[in-house]
C-alpha positions, -999 to +999 in steps of 0.1 A: +002-281-032+038-290-034+063-270-054+095-287-066+126-266-072+147-277-100+183-282-090+209-283-116+242-301-108+271-294-130+300-318-131+332-300-126+355-315-153+383-291-147+415-309-139+434-290-113+472-291-110+470-308-076+448-336-089+466-368-099+436-386-114+399-389-114+397-425-103+382-436-071+408-446-045+398-483-047+403-482-085+438-468-080+446-495-055+432-522-079+454-508-107+484-507-083+479-544-073+475-554-110+507-536-119+525-553-090+512-587-100+523-583-136+556-569-125+562-599-103+552-622-132+580-607-154+606-604-126+599-641-116+604-652-152+637-634-152+649-649-120+637-684-129+656-683-163+687-668-148+690-693-119+670-722-130+647-723-099+630-754-112+596-739-122+597-731-159+635-736-161+654-766-146+687-758-129+708-774-156+693-751-182+697-719-162+714-689-179+741-689-152+749-725-161+752-717-198+716-724-209+698-702-233+666-685-221+651-685-256+660-719-269+633-740-253+604-717-262+614-704-296+628-737-310+594-753-305+574-726-323+550-740-349+525-723-371+526-694-395+555-674-378+578-704-371+602-692-398+606-659-380+610-672-344+629-705-348+661-688-361+661-666-331+663-695-306+696-696-288+710-664-304+731-646-278+718-611-287+682-623-286+689-640-252+704-608-237+676-585-251+649-609-239+664-611-204+670-574-202+633-569-213+621-593-185+642-575-159+633-540-170+596-547-173+596-564-140+615-537-122+595-508-137+562-524-129+572-534-094+584-499-085+560-478-105+590-457-117+590-458-155+559-480-155+545-465-187+576-475-206+577-508-189+541-516-195+544-506-232+574-529-235+555-556-217+526-552-242+551-556-271+566-586-255+532-602-250+524-595-287+556-612-298+548-642-276+513-643-290+528-645-325+550-674-314+520-692-299+499-691-332+477-709-339+460-707-306+445-739-292+417-728-269+403-698-287+406-689-324+416-653-316+424-645-280+448-661-255+465-651-223+492-632-243+468-609-259+448-603-227+481-596-209+490-571-236+457-554-231+463-551-194+497-537-200+481-510-222+457-501-195+486-498-170+505-476-195+475-454-201+463-446-166+488-427-144+471-439-112+484-474-120+519-461-114+513-441-083+493-464-061+516-489-042+546-475-060+568-445-066+552-434-099+542-399-086+577-392-075+590-405-109+567-383-129+579-352-110+616-359-114+621-379-146+626-363-180+594-360-199+604-386-225+607-412-197+574-406-180 
């Protein structure tokens, strides 16, 4: 006759001060790579619009050559929010805010420092671009702008996304609380 002993295993859910997160290491690296990829996406858009590298922005329409980074995209907006976006096209203040947004989001995501704020701003920028792209053509609800916004929210919500492959841990220790 065999006797079985009941073993109870309790999950320790206490978060200790020295623990950064509860994610597996591979998950942290995956979030770090995702943060870097999105950071490069925003930083590249900034560089292409400033210098007209010939990808989305031809050289003659570069910001350094007097071009407007918002004119091409916003002047072509159609759909229910066209009346909101079209008047913004070419506005100097909108151009400056847009470019500062691209640069700031790109730098915070690439470094991990201030990545929560950068990711939240990135989500907001994606939502604005979603509004400018209405109506969507390939799906009645979702498009790459909304999925990008969702990824930005995940990056903003999980501190491991800032620490892996970046300086997010150091930033959290040194930055004022309202900037973490």
